[in-house]
N, C-alpha and C positions, 0 to 999 in steps of 0.2 A: 376045638378052639382054633381060630385062625387069626392072623395079624393084619393090621392095616399100616400101610406105608405112605408117606407123602411122596408124590411124584411131581416133578417139575413139568409145567405145562408151557409157559412162555414168559418172556420178559419184554415189556413194552413201556415206552414213555406214555404218560397220560395223554399227551396231545395226539398220539398215534391211534389211540383207542385199542380195543381188544377184539380179536377175531371171533370170539365166542359170545360177545355181549355188546350191543350197540350203545348202551347208556351208562355202563358201569364207570367209565372214565369221568363222565360229567358228575356223577354222584360222589365219586372220590374227591373231586375238586370241591364240591359243595360242602360236604360234611367233614372232610379232613383238612381243608384249606391247603392242599398240596399244590406246589407250582406245576404248571403244565409239562415241564421237562423232567419231572420226577420219574425215575425208572421203577416200575412195579414188577416184582417177580411173583408169578402165580403158581401155586402148588395146589394139588387136590389129593384127597385120600383115595388110594387105589386098593381094591380088594380082589383077590383071585377068584372069589366065589360069586357066581352070577346072581344068586338069590340074596346076597347081602345088601341091606338097604342103606348102608352108610354113605352119606354124601356130605362132604365138607370141603371148603376152600380156604386157603390161607394166602393172604396178600402181604408181601414184604417189601419194604422200601428203606433206603438210607436217608437219615435226617441230617447227616453231617455230624451228629453227636451219637451215632449208633444206629442200629436197625430197629424199626418199629414194624408191627404187624397187626393185621386185622383178620379174624377168623369168622367165617359165615357157615352155618350149618345147613347148607343147601348146595346143590350142584351148580357149577359155574355158569351154565346157561340159564339157570332158573333164579338167579339172585334178583331180589326186589329192592327197590329204593329203601323200603322200611328195614330190610336186613342190614344194610350199610349203616343206617341211623342207629338201630338197636345194638349192633356190634360195637359201634363207637361209644355209645352210652354205657354199655357193659364194661368196656375197656377203661373208661373213666372211673367207674366204681371200684374196679379191681386194683 
């Protein structure tokens, strides 16, 4: 048995975009209605085993009333527009 830990990747304002994904910031604004100056902290699951298929990303931001997050079950470079939409829809249900 092995463990998975969240590793910090970067923190960027939406208006700056992300070094690993050219469209993610646009999709976050579209589906989450976040202001362009919102600071997003990006974490991803890291595993020490090369053959471990786990890929997951967590995005965190402060709303002024606390921190909110969105989790996507895909590697940060592979996130699709649909992933952001579905993660937001799932968040509303939960």
